[in-house]
MDTraj code that builds the backbone (N, CA, C; nanometers):
import mdtraj as md
import numpy as np

residues = "MET SER ILE VAL GLU LEU ALA GLU GLN GLU ALA GLU ALA ARG GLY ALA THR ILE ASP ALA VAL TYR LEU GLN LEU GLY PRO LEU SER GLY VAL VAL LYS GLU ALA LEU LEU GLY SER TYR GLU MET ALA CYS ALA GLY THR VAL LEU GLU GLY SER ARG LEU VAL ILE GLU ASP MET PRO ILE VAL ALA ARG CYS THR LYS CYS GLN ALA GLU GLN THR LEU PRO SER MET GLN SER PHE LEU CYS PRO GLU CYS GLY THR PRO MET THR GLU LEU VAL HIS GLY LYS GLU LEU HIS VAL THR ALA LEU GLU ILE ARG ASP ALA GLU VAL LYS ALA".split()
xyz = np.array([
    [0.0494, 2.2989, 1.0151],
    [0.1035, 2.3276, 1.1475],
    [0.0955, 2.2007, 1.2369],
    [-0.0108, 2.1211, 1.2201],
    [-0.0230, 2.0037, 1.3051],
    [0.0862, 1.8986, 1.2747],
    [0.1311, 1.8929, 1.1487],
    [0.2428, 1.8033, 1.1141],
    [0.3699, 1.8479, 1.1880],
    [0.3931, 1.9781, 1.1867],
    [0.5130, 2.0305, 1.2548],
    [0.5011, 2.0083, 1.4050],
    [0.3832, 2.0307, 1.4619],
    [0.3649, 2.0129, 1.6058],
    [0.3887, 1.8676, 1.6459],
    [0.3359, 1.7732, 1.5647],
    [0.3522, 1.6335, 1.5966],
    [0.5016, 1.5966, 1.5932],
    [0.5742, 1.6392, 1.4937],
    [0.7152, 1.6093, 1.4828],
    [0.7940, 1.6781, 1.5937],
    [0.7557, 1.7981, 1.6307],
    [0.8246, 1.8689, 1.7441],
    [0.8085, 1.7927, 1.8712],
    [0.6901, 1.7410, 1.8974],
    [0.6636, 1.6678, 2.0210],
    [0.7529, 1.5403, 2.0231],
    [0.7637, 1.4737, 1.9107],
    [0.8430, 1.3522, 1.9034],
    [0.9904, 1.3856, 1.9240],
    [1.0378, 1.4935, 1.8623],
    [1.1762, 1.5342, 1.8761],
    [1.2090, 1.5668, 2.0196],
    [1.1155, 1.6381, 2.0861],
    [1.1328, 1.6744, 2.2252],
    [1.1375, 1.5502, 2.3163],
    [1.0469, 1.4548, 2.2940],
    [1.0393, 1.3376, 2.3747],
    [1.1638, 1.2528, 2.3625],
    [1.2255, 1.2519, 2.2443],
    [1.3457, 1.1721, 2.2183],
    [1.4741, 1.2472, 2.2391],
    [1.4688, 1.3806, 2.2618],
    [1.5873, 1.4605, 2.2711],
    [1.6657, 1.4543, 2.1435],
    [1.5954, 1.4608, 2.0280],
    [1.6601, 1.4413, 1.8987],
    [1.6238, 1.5518, 1.8063],
    [1.6874, 1.5465, 1.6868],
    [1.6615, 1.6441, 1.5800],
    [1.5900, 1.5717, 1.4689],
    [1.4953, 1.6389, 1.4069],
    [1.4216, 1.5751, 1.2950],
    [1.4889, 1.6271, 1.1673],
    [1.5365, 1.5318, 1.0813],
    [1.5909, 1.5697, 0.9527],
    [1.4865, 1.5637, 0.8410],
    [1.3879, 1.4744, 0.8534],
    [1.2857, 1.4650, 0.7533],
    [1.1530, 1.4126, 0.8118],
    [1.0433, 1.4594, 0.7533],
    [0.9115, 1.4102, 0.7907],
    [0.8547, 1.3431, 0.6646],
    [0.8116, 1.2157, 0.6775],
    [0.7570, 1.1407, 0.5660],
    [0.6061, 1.1373, 0.5768],
    [0.5379, 1.1618, 0.4680],
    [0.3938, 1.1798, 0.4687],
    [0.3312, 1.1100, 0.3505],
    [0.2179, 1.0454, 0.3742],
    [0.1370, 0.9905, 0.2649],
    [0.0247, 1.0952, 0.2361],
    [0.0072, 1.1252, 0.1062],
    [-0.0901, 1.2230, 0.0696],
    [-0.1767, 1.1712, -0.0426],
    [-0.3086, 1.1647, -0.0176],
    [-0.4005, 1.1189, -0.1208],
    [-0.4645, 1.2366, -0.1933],
    [-0.5014, 1.2188, -0.3178],
    [-0.5612, 1.3286, -0.3954],
    [-0.6974, 1.3746, -0.3429],
    [-0.7616, 1.2954, -0.2585],
    [-0.8909, 1.3325, -0.2041],
    [-0.8777, 1.3840, -0.0584],
    [-0.7581, 1.4125, -0.0176],
    [-0.7325, 1.4620, 0.1194],
    [-0.7803, 1.6049, 0.1388],
    [-0.7926, 1.6757, 0.0313],
    [-0.8302, 1.8185, 0.0460],
    [-0.7109, 1.9087, 0.0570],
    [-0.5885, 1.8508, 0.0438],
    [-0.4658, 1.9263, 0.0585],
    [-0.3920, 1.9235, -0.0770],
    [-0.3463, 2.0414, -0.1189],
    [-0.2727, 2.0567, -0.2451],
    [-0.1238, 2.0344, -0.2130],
    [-0.0639, 1.9379, -0.2778],
    [0.0742, 1.8990, -0.2491],
    [0.1694, 2.0196, -0.2578],
    [0.1579, 2.0984, -0.3649],
    [0.2469, 2.2102, -0.3884],
    [0.2329, 2.3157, -0.2731],
    [0.1107, 2.3351, -0.2295],
    [0.0850, 2.4336, -0.1217],
    [0.1463, 2.3786, 0.0096],
    [0.1304, 2.2514, 0.0309],
    [0.1887, 2.1916, 0.1537],
    [0.3410, 2.1996, 0.1539],
    [0.4005, 2.1698, 0.0411],
    [0.5484, 2.1797, 0.0308],
    [0.5934, 2.3223, 0.0495],
    [0.5218, 2.4162, -0.0077],
    [0.5570, 2.5585, 0.0005],
    [0.5406, 2.6122, 0.1401],
    [0.4447, 2.5667, 0.2147],
    [0.4176, 2.6219, 0.3489],
    [0.4970, 2.5496, 0.4551],
    [0.5500, 2.4308, 0.4242],
    [0.6208, 2.3526, 0.5273],
    [0.7410, 2.4307, 0.5824],
    [0.8200, 2.4875, 0.4924],
    [0.9412, 2.5580, 0.5385],
    [0.9055, 2.6773, 0.6291],
    [0.7963, 2.7482, 0.5916],
    [0.7486, 2.8609, 0.6727],
    [0.7012, 2.8123, 0.8130],
    [0.6304, 2.6979, 0.8124],
    [0.5785, 2.6450, 0.9393],
    [0.6916, 2.5992, 1.0298],
    [0.8043, 2.5557, 0.9687],
    [0.9158, 2.5050, 1.0462],
    [1.0054, 2.6166, 1.0996],
    [0.9973, 2.7332, 1.0449],
    [1.0866, 2.8441, 1.0827],
    [1.0767, 2.8686, 1.2326],
    [1.1948, 2.8740, 1.2990],
    [1.2022, 2.9002, 1.4423],
    [1.1679, 2.7812, 1.5288],
    [1.1539, 2.6614, 1.4673],
    [1.1221, 2.5400, 1.5477],
    [1.2428, 2.4449, 1.5324],
    [1.2350, 2.3339, 1.6070],
    [1.3414, 2.2320, 1.5963],
    [1.3386, 2.1637, 1.4589],
    [1.2349, 2.1865, 1.3817],
    [1.2286, 2.1269, 1.2489],
    [1.2865, 2.2186, 1.1387],
    [1.3316, 2.3344, 1.1765],
    [1.3883, 2.4249, 1.0772],
    [1.5047, 2.3524, 1.0039],
    [1.4960, 2.3586, 0.8759],
    [1.5991, 2.2917, 0.7891],
    [1.5649, 2.1436, 0.7559],
    [1.4566, 2.0926, 0.8115],
    [1.4180, 1.9557, 0.7802],
    [1.3469, 1.9488, 0.6423],
    [1.3338, 1.8283, 0.5904],
    [1.2669, 1.8068, 0.4639],
    [1.1313, 1.7439, 0.4848],
    [1.0388, 1.7747, 0.3927],
    [0.9091, 1.7089, 0.3897],
    [0.9088, 1.6180, 0.2683],
    [0.8994, 1.4863, 0.2925],
    [0.8992, 1.3865, 0.1823],
    [0.7581, 1.3315, 0.1676],
    [0.6982, 1.3558, 0.0527],
    [0.5594, 1.3210, 0.0335],
    [0.5488, 1.2015, -0.0629],
    [0.4753, 1.0997, -0.0200],
    [0.4443, 0.9841, -0.1008],
    [0.3003, 1.0043, -0.1573],
    [0.2913, 1.0187, -0.2858],
    [0.1556, 1.0339, -0.3466],
    [0.0855, 0.9016, -0.3447],
    [-0.0347, 0.9007, -0.2903],
    [-0.1156, 0.7795, -0.2838],
    [-0.2189, 0.7794, -0.3938],
    [-0.2441, 0.6647, -0.4539],
    [-0.3511, 0.6575, -0.5619],
    [-0.4869, 0.6509, -0.4974],
    [-0.5860, 0.6743, -0.5817],
    [-0.7250, 0.6518, -0.5421],
    [-0.7588, 0.5066, -0.5679],
    [-0.7921, 0.4336, -0.4642],
    [-0.8238, 0.2925, -0.4794],
    [-0.9648, 0.2731, -0.4187],
    [-1.0496, 0.2066, -0.4953],
    [-1.1880, 0.1801, -0.4437],
    [-1.2210, 0.0327, -0.4696],
    [-1.3162, -0.0169, -0.3879],
    [-1.3592, -0.1562, -0.4029],
    [-1.4936, -0.1543, -0.4787],
    [-1.5020, -0.2363, -0.5827],
    [-1.6248, -0.2523, -0.6569],
    [-1.7165, -0.3482, -0.5828],
    [-1.8407, -0.3035, -0.5639],
    [-1.9373, -0.3874, -0.4932],
    [-1.9837, -0.5038, -0.5797],
    [-1.9716, -0.4928, -0.7088],
    [-2.0126, -0.5968, -0.7997],
    [-1.8996, -0.7012, -0.8201],
    [-1.7823, -0.6520, -0.8574],
    [-1.6688, -0.7403, -0.8809],
    [-1.5991, -0.7863, -0.7512],
    [-1.6174, -0.7095, -0.6452],
    [-1.5512, -0.7312, -0.5172],
    [-1.3974, -0.7217, -0.5312],
    [-1.3527, -0.6441, -0.6310],
    [-1.2118, -0.6234, -0.6521],
    [-1.1732, -0.4776, -0.6180],
    [-1.0524, -0.4603, -0.5661],
    [-1.0016, -0.3281, -0.5462],
    [-0.9387, -0.2770, -0.6777],
    [-0.9762, -0.1571, -0.7157],
    [-0.9281, -0.1047, -0.8432],
    [-0.8666, 0.0338, -0.8180],
    [-0.7546, 0.0579, -0.8827],
    [-0.6955, 0.1943, -0.8828],
    [-0.7646, 0.2747, -0.9863],
    [-0.8208, 0.3903, -0.9461],
    [-0.8955, 0.4702, -1.0377],
    [-0.8026, 0.5689, -1.1052],
    [-0.8207, 0.5849, -1.2356],
    [-0.7316, 0.6731, -1.3092],
    [-0.7551, 0.8254, -1.2846],
    [-0.8693, 0.8593, -1.2290],
    [-0.9044, 1.0016, -1.2172],
    [-1.0001, 1.0218, -1.0978],
    [-0.9904, 1.1423, -1.0426],
    [-1.0883, 1.1808, -0.9370],
    [-1.2282, 1.2053, -0.9934],
    [-1.2403, 1.2212, -1.1259],
    [-1.3672, 1.2559, -1.1857],
    [-1.4506, 1.1292, -1.2177],
    [-1.3915, 1.0133, -1.2170],
    [-1.4665, 0.8920, -1.2493],
    [-1.4529, 0.7860, -1.1440],
    [-1.5635, 0.7577, -1.0777],
    [-1.5622, 0.6526, -0.9760],
    [-1.6429, 0.5327, -1.0272],
    [-1.6094, 0.4948, -1.1514],
    [-1.6700, 0.3757, -1.2097],
    [-1.5660, 0.2664, -1.2149],
    [-1.6074, 0.1443, -1.1898],
    [-1.5180, 0.0308, -1.1995],
    [-1.4615, 0.0185, -1.3384],
    [-1.3304, 0.0151, -1.3522],
    [-1.2713, 0.0008, -1.4855],
    [-1.3031, -0.1350, -1.5539],
    [-1.3441, -0.2316, -1.4763],
    [-1.3760, -0.3654, -1.5287],
    [-1.5231, -0.3796, -1.5731],
    [-1.6163, -0.3344, -1.4869],
    [-1.7568, -0.3620, -1.5158],
    [-1.8417, -0.2356, -1.5269],
    [-1.7870, -0.1168, -1.4947],
    [-1.8592, 0.0072, -1.5084],
    [-1.9510, 0.0415, -1.3930],
    [-1.9540, -0.0426, -1.2861],
    [-2.0359, -0.0148, -1.1707],
    [-1.9821, 0.1028, -1.0921],
    [-2.0710, 0.1905, -1.0424],
    [-2.0246, 0.2995, -0.9557],
    [-1.9562, 0.2441, -0.8287],
    [-1.8407, 0.2958, -0.7984],
    [-1.7661, 0.2495, -0.6822],
    [-1.7832, 0.3440, -0.5684],
    [-1.8356, 0.2922, -0.4572],
    [-1.8669, 0.3807, -0.3425],
    [-1.7813, 0.3490, -0.2204],
    [-1.7068, 0.2404, -0.2240],
    [-1.6255, 0.2023, -0.1088],
    [-1.4798, 0.2418, -0.1312],
    [-1.4369, 0.3531, -0.0746],
    [-1.3049, 0.4037, -0.0923],
    [-1.2058, 0.3308, 0.0027],
    [-1.0943, 0.2822, -0.0565],
    [-0.9930, 0.2113, 0.0208],
    [-0.8762, 0.3058, 0.0465],
    [-0.8291, 0.3773, -0.0532],
    [-0.7227, 0.4734, -0.0409],
    [-0.7517, 0.5975, -0.1207],
    [-0.6889, 0.7053, -0.0837],
    [-0.7041, 0.8294, -0.1561],
    [-0.7262, 0.9515, -0.0722],
    [-0.7675, 0.9313, 0.0556],
    [-0.7910, 1.0437, 0.1431],
    [-0.6789, 1.0643, 0.2474],
    [-0.5684, 0.9906, 0.2288],
    [-0.4589, 0.9934, 0.3245],
    [-0.3976, 1.1320, 0.3433],
    [-0.3702, 1.1637, 0.4644],
    [-0.2825, 1.2731, 0.5046],
    [-0.2226, 1.2248, 0.6392],
    [-0.1235, 1.1356, 0.6227],
    [-0.0661, 1.0684, 0.7383],
    [0.0834, 1.0865, 0.7448],
    [0.1320, 1.1180, 0.8610],
    [0.2794, 1.1138, 0.8863],
    [0.3107, 0.9660, 0.9043],
    [0.4006, 0.9139, 0.8206],
    [0.4338, 0.7698, 0.8286],
    [0.5625, 0.7444, 0.8942],
    [0.6549, 0.8442, 0.8934],
    [0.7881, 0.8229, 0.9533],
    [0.8550, 0.9583, 0.9755],
    [0.9471, 0.9538, 1.0702],
    [1.0317, 1.0697, 1.0956],
    [1.1766, 1.0233, 1.0855],
    [1.2589, 1.1014, 1.0145],
    [1.4015, 1.0729, 1.0085],
    [1.4621, 1.1475, 1.1246],
    [1.5125, 1.0720, 1.2223],
    [1.5559, 1.1320, 1.3458],
    [1.7099, 1.1171, 1.3624],
    [1.7707, 1.2239, 1.4093],
    [1.9145, 1.2206, 1.4419],
    [1.9234, 1.2501, 1.5909],
    [1.9938, 1.1667, 1.6627],
    [2.0103, 1.1903, 1.8044],
    [2.0839, 1.3212, 1.8302],
    [2.0382, 1.3911, 1.9286],
    [2.1064, 1.5195, 1.9649],
    [2.2467, 1.4884, 2.0107],
    [2.3390, 1.5755, 1.9748],
    [2.4775, 1.5593, 2.0140],
    [2.4901, 1.5795, 2.1639],
    [2.5658, 1.4913, 2.2244],
    [2.5890, 1.4994, 2.3696],
    [2.7152, 1.5839, 2.3914],
    [2.7021, 1.6896, 2.4659],
    [2.8183, 1.7780, 2.4959],
    [2.8849, 1.7319, 2.6240],
    [3.0160, 1.7186, 2.6146],
    [3.0930, 1.6711, 2.7295],
    [3.1372, 1.7836, 2.8198],
])
top = md.Topology()
chain = top.add_chain()
for i, resn in enumerate(residues, 1):
    res = top.add_residue(resn, chain, resSeq=i)
    for name in ("N", "CA", "C"):
        top.add_atom(name, md.element.get_by_symbol(name[0]), res)
traj = md.Trajectory(xyz[None], top)
């Protein structure tokens, strides 16, 4: 609902229509992609976003190794070990995202 509310506020401020909401979603965000996609249409019903699309960019889990000092993309949520040296990785760089990154906006038609 907060995604829809944010987009509604922007549409209202610009006097425009939202055609698509672009979102980054990390596997550690606590949000299930399929559930979000399924509920988006229901959340938009009766709002200015009705008929808009939700476009989700899946973000990888990236952590920084304290030993190697390198950022590594982790292959799984179950293993937070550096793929190079095996050190436990505790510094998360990406993977918890749930961010609206862009709105596809169409200017409202001006009636003469």
